[in-house]
MARZA-821814 format. One record per residue (C-alpha): x, y, z; residue in one letter; residue number from 1. Coordinates in Angstrom, 1 decimal, m for minus. Example, Ala and Ser with C-alpha at 12.3 -4.5 7.8 and 13.67 -1.06 7.14 Angstrom:
BEGIN
+--------+--------+--------+------+-----+
:      x :      y :      z : code : pos :
+--------+--------+--------+------+-----+
:   12.3 :   m4.5 :    7.8 :    A :   1 :
:   13.7 :   m1.1 :    7.1 :    S :   2 :
+--------+--------+--------+------+-----+
This chain:
BEGIN
+--------+--------+--------+------+-----+
:      x :      y :      z : code : pos :
+--------+--------+--------+------+-----+
:    0.3 :    0.1 :    0.0 :    M :   1 :
:    1.1 :    3.3 :   m0.4 :    N :   2 :
:    2.7 :    5.4 :    2.5 :    T :   3 :
:    0.6 :    8.6 :    2.1 :    A :   4 :
:   m2.4 :    6.4 :    1.5 :    N :   5 :
:   m1.2 :    4.6 :    5.3 :    L :   6 :
:   m1.3 :    7.9 :    7.1 :    Q :   7 :
:   m4.3 :    8.9 :    5.9 :    L :   8 :
:   m5.6 :    5.9 :    7.0 :    K :   9 :
:   m4.3 :    6.9 :   11.1 :    G :  10 :
:   m4.8 :   10.6 :   10.4 :    L :  11 :
:   m8.7 :    9.8 :    9.7 :    I :  12 :
:   m8.8 :    7.6 :   12.5 :    M :  13 :
:   m7.5 :   10.9 :   14.3 :    A :  14 :
:   m9.8 :   13.3 :   13.9 :    M :  15 :
:  m12.3 :   10.6 :   14.6 :    A :  16 :
:  m10.9 :    9.8 :   18.0 :    S :  17 :
:  m10.5 :   14.2 :   18.3 :    I :  18 :
:  m14.4 :   14.5 :   16.9 :    C :  19 :
:  m15.1 :   12.2 :   20.1 :    D :  20 :
:  m13.2 :   13.9 :   22.6 :    A :  21 :
:  m14.8 :   17.6 :   21.7 :    I :  22 :
:  m18.7 :   16.5 :   21.7 :    V :  23 :
:  m17.5 :   14.2 :   25.0 :    E :  24 :
:  m15.9 :   17.7 :   26.4 :    K :  25 :
:  m19.0 :   19.8 :   25.7 :    E :  26 :
:  m17.6 :   22.0 :   23.4 :    L :  27 :
:  m19.7 :   20.7 :   20.3 :    L :  28 :
:  m23.1 :   18.9 :   20.3 :    T :  29 :
:  m22.7 :   15.3 :   18.6 :    S :  30 :
:  m25.5 :   17.6 :   16.4 :    Q :  31 :
:  m23.7 :   20.2 :   16.1 :    E :  32 :
:  m20.3 :   18.5 :   14.9 :    L :  33 :
:  m22.5 :   16.6 :   12.0 :    N :  34 :
:  m23.2 :   19.3 :   10.9 :    A :  35 :
:  m20.2 :   20.9 :   10.7 :    A :  36 :
:  m19.6 :   17.7 :    8.4 :    L :  37 :
:  m22.4 :   17.9 :    6.0 :    S :  38 :
:  m21.0 :   21.8 :    5.2 :    N :  39 :
:  m18.1 :   20.4 :    4.6 :    A :  40 :
:  m19.8 :   17.4 :    2.6 :    K :  41 :
:  m22.1 :   19.8 :    0.8 :    K :  42 :
:  m19.6 :   22.4 :   m0.3 :    A :  43 :
:  m17.4 :   20.1 :   m2.3 :    I :  44 :
:  m20.5 :   18.4 :   m4.1 :    E :  45 :
:  m21.7 :   22.0 :   m4.7 :    D :  46 :
:  m17.7 :   22.9 :   m5.3 :    D :  47 :
:  m18.3 :   22.9 :  m10.2 :    D :  48 :
:  m14.8 :   24.9 :  m10.2 :    D :  49 :
:  m13.5 :   21.5 :  m10.8 :    H :  50 :
:  m14.7 :   18.7 :  m13.0 :    E :  51 :
:  m13.7 :   16.1 :  m11.2 :    L :  52 :
:  m14.9 :   12.4 :  m12.2 :    S :  53 :
:  m17.6 :   10.6 :   m9.8 :    D :  54 :
:  m14.4 :    8.4 :   m7.9 :    A :  55 :
:  m12.1 :   11.2 :   m7.7 :    N :  56 :
:  m15.1 :   12.9 :   m5.7 :    R :  57 :
:  m15.8 :    9.8 :   m3.7 :    A :  58 :
:  m12.4 :   10.0 :   m3.0 :    A :  59 :
:  m12.1 :   13.7 :   m1.4 :    I :  60 :
:  m15.5 :   12.7 :    0.3 :    L :  61 :
:  m14.7 :    9.6 :    1.9 :    F :  62 :
:  m12.8 :   11.1 :    5.1 :    P :  63 :
:  m15.8 :   13.3 :    5.9 :    I :  64 :
:  m18.4 :    9.9 :    5.6 :    R :  65 :
:  m15.7 :    8.2 :    7.5 :    V :  66 :
:  m16.2 :   11.3 :    9.9 :    L :  67 :
:  m20.1 :   11.1 :   10.0 :    Q :  68 :
:  m19.4 :    7.2 :   10.6 :    L :  69 :
:  m17.4 :    7.6 :   13.4 :    A :  70 :
:  m19.9 :   10.1 :   15.0 :    E :  71 :
:  m23.0 :    7.9 :   15.0 :    E :  72 :
:  m20.6 :    5.2 :   16.2 :    A :  73 :
:  m19.7 :    6.8 :   19.5 :    G :  74 :
:  m23.2 :    8.4 :   20.1 :    R :  75 :
:  m23.9 :    4.4 :   20.0 :    K :  76 :
:  m20.4 :    3.4 :   22.7 :    G :  77 :
:  m19.3 :    1.7 :   19.5 :    E :  78 :
:  m15.2 :    1.6 :   19.1 :    R :  79 :
:  m14.9 :    0.5 :   14.6 :    L :  80 :
:  m11.5 :   m0.2 :   13.2 :    T :  81 :
:  m10.8 :    1.6 :    9.3 :    F :  82 :
:  m12.1 :   m1.1 :    7.8 :    S :  83 :
:  m15.3 :   m1.3 :    9.4 :    D :  84 :
:  m15.4 :    2.2 :    8.0 :    Y :  85 :
:  m14.6 :    2.0 :    4.4 :    A :  86 :
:  m16.2 :   m1.0 :    4.3 :    K :  87 :
:  m19.8 :    1.4 :    5.5 :    L :  88 :
:  m18.1 :    3.9 :    3.4 :    V :  89 :
:  m18.1 :    1.9 :   m0.1 :    G :  90 :
:  m22.1 :    0.7 :    0.6 :    K :  91 :
:  m23.3 :    4.1 :    0.9 :    M :  92 :
:  m22.0 :    4.9 :   m2.2 :    T :  93 :
+--------+--------+--------+------+-----+
């Protein structure tokens, strides 16, 4: 696997943990965090300046989708692996 991909896996999982901590410390509610992630997703989906293929757009959205799933799992008290999240995102697209 490409080293950059491994680094991104680590970064995405670190961000998922940071998002959990933000909610646990009550800096944002779960709903506010999800709204922020949804806003980021919408901004990418609405960006017409770059003519991206569906595959490239899905790749850009992947980390946001993982973080949304991690937020949902955190609300349920679940801890999933990166592989679990990747499978779930694959089912979403």
